[in-house]
Rosetta silent file (secondary structure, phi, psi, omega in degrees, C-alpha in Angstrom):
SEQUENCE: MRASEIRELSSDEIRQKLDEFTQELFNLRFQHATDQLENPMRVGHVRRDIARMKTVVKERELQSSGES
SCORE:     score description
SCORE:     0.000 S_00000001
   1 L     0.000  145.283  176.099   -8.392   -2.208    0.531 S_00000001
   2 L   -90.153  157.170 -179.108  -10.406   -0.415   -2.050 S_00000001
   3 H   -61.474  -36.701  179.494   -9.396    2.989   -3.388 S_00000001
   4 H   -64.666  -35.977  177.120  -12.574    4.520   -1.958 S_00000001
   5 H   -68.423  -37.762 -179.269  -11.634    3.231    1.508 S_00000001
   6 H   -68.084  -39.780 -179.312   -8.129    4.640    1.147 S_00000001
   7 H   -64.682  -22.743  178.529   -9.444    8.058    0.096 S_00000001
   8 L   -77.320  -17.314 -179.158  -11.446    8.247    3.337 S_00000001
   9 L   -81.205  156.305  175.106   -8.240    7.986    5.390 S_00000001
  10 L   -77.515  166.265 -178.825   -6.105   10.967    6.358 S_00000001
  11 H   -61.562  -38.494  178.903   -2.670   11.389    4.797 S_00000001
  12 H   -66.199  -40.427  178.742   -0.952   10.296    8.012 S_00000001
  13 H   -64.941  -38.757  178.418   -3.082    7.168    8.216 S_00000001
  14 H   -63.912  -44.344  179.748   -2.277    6.324    4.601 S_00000001
  15 H   -63.346  -37.727  178.285    1.443    6.718    5.228 S_00000001
  16 H   -65.453  -45.987  178.329    1.179    4.503    8.308 S_00000001
  17 H   -63.122  -38.944  179.313   -0.729    1.818    6.377 S_00000001
  18 H   -61.116  -42.480  176.852    1.774    2.115    3.531 S_00000001
  19 H   -62.759  -41.576 -179.958    4.616    1.416    5.954 S_00000001
  20 H   -63.459  -45.538 -179.176    2.730   -1.591    7.351 S_00000001
  21 H   -67.879  -34.767  177.255    2.053   -3.032    3.896 S_00000001
  22 H   -64.335  -41.937  177.688    5.659   -2.447    2.821 S_00000001
  23 H   -65.491  -40.217  178.136    6.861   -4.365    5.871 S_00000001
  24 H   -63.213  -41.145  178.513    4.345   -7.136    5.169 S_00000001
  25 H   -62.345  -40.632  176.504    5.558   -7.384    1.569 S_00000001
  26 H   -59.259  -46.615 -179.945    9.130   -7.704    2.802 S_00000001
  27 H   -63.804  -39.281  178.747    8.094  -10.522    5.139 S_00000001
  28 H   -64.863  -40.442  178.255    6.152  -12.271    2.367 S_00000001
  29 H   -64.679  -39.145  178.665    9.152  -12.109    0.039 S_00000001
  30 H   -64.285  -43.857  178.359   11.348  -13.513    2.784 S_00000001
  31 H   -62.290  -39.098  179.111    8.880  -16.362    3.381 S_00000001
  32 H   -63.749  -41.000 -178.594    8.780  -17.058   -0.350 S_00000001
  33 H   -66.797  -29.055 -179.088   12.562  -17.277   -0.526 S_00000001
  34 L  -100.416   13.666  179.319   12.633  -19.791    2.327 S_00000001
  35 L    56.638   37.830  177.995    9.680  -21.822    0.945 S_00000001
  36 L  -114.033    6.604 -176.293    7.470  -20.981    3.925 S_00000001
  37 L   -75.599  121.008 -178.159    4.873  -18.928    2.057 S_00000001
  38 L   -84.613  -39.493 -176.498    1.387  -20.326    2.661 S_00000001
  39 L  -125.234   93.944 -178.126   -0.630  -18.028    0.387 S_00000001
  40 L   -65.336  -22.074  178.256    1.299  -16.832   -2.680 S_00000001
  41 H   -66.997  -23.334 -177.799   -1.692  -14.759   -3.823 S_00000001
  42 H   -63.113  -32.786  179.597   -1.175  -12.481   -0.824 S_00000001
  43 H   -59.309  -47.229 -179.923    1.972  -11.036   -2.419 S_00000001
  44 H   -65.087  -39.341  179.306   -0.032   -9.709   -5.367 S_00000001
  45 H   -64.090  -43.042 -179.579   -2.780   -8.334   -3.136 S_00000001
  46 H   -66.293  -41.258  178.885   -0.285   -6.462   -0.962 S_00000001
  47 H   -61.303  -41.313  179.405    1.519   -5.058   -4.024 S_00000001
  48 H   -67.116  -39.255  177.655   -1.776   -3.769   -5.429 S_00000001
  49 H   -62.824  -41.355  177.440   -2.742   -2.215   -2.101 S_00000001
  50 H   -61.843  -43.990 -179.788    0.615   -0.430   -1.958 S_00000001
  51 H   -63.506  -40.701  178.083    0.109    0.846   -5.513 S_00000001
  52 H   -61.983  -43.746 -179.490   -3.390    2.100   -4.662 S_00000001
  53 H   -64.877  -42.296  178.439   -2.097    3.971   -1.627 S_00000001
  54 H   -64.185  -35.187  178.078    0.735    5.542   -3.580 S_00000001
  55 H   -64.635  -44.242 -179.940   -1.761    6.605   -6.247 S_00000001
  56 H   -65.650  -40.970  178.050   -4.000    8.324   -3.701 S_00000001
  57 H   -61.355  -44.240 -179.719   -1.003   10.065   -2.107 S_00000001
  58 H   -65.218  -39.801  177.247    0.135   11.298   -5.535 S_00000001
  59 H   -59.360  -43.301 -179.898   -3.391   12.495   -6.377 S_00000001
  60 H   -66.031  -39.139  177.559   -3.459   14.506   -3.162 S_00000001
  61 H   -62.611  -45.102 -179.532   -0.031   15.996   -3.880 S_00000001
  62 H   -66.936  -36.950  179.269   -1.094   17.047   -7.365 S_00000001
  63 H   -67.022  -41.413 -179.445   -4.376   18.425   -6.081 S_00000001
  64 H   -71.416  -34.928  178.622   -2.669   20.498   -3.380 S_00000001
  65 H   -73.193  -28.298  178.095   -0.023   21.811   -5.796 S_00000001
  66 H   -73.276  -27.314 -179.449   -2.731   22.731   -8.296 S_00000001
  67 H   -79.095  -22.329 -175.860   -4.590   24.805   -5.730 S_00000001
  68 L   -69.465    0.000    0.000   -1.537   26.906   -4.845 S_00000001
């Protein structure tokens, strides 16, 4: 996902996607440990997507605290 796509989502949707990607990362790590991982590049993509989502969430938190 691109950051612009993430910014279009609501905060609840971002948190839901974040949970999904976190679970996927767990599964990918498990597959890697058991030598069943088909696409090792997917681990990096999922990690970056998680980081992007956390960045957008933090931006929103800082923006809302700045307005108060």
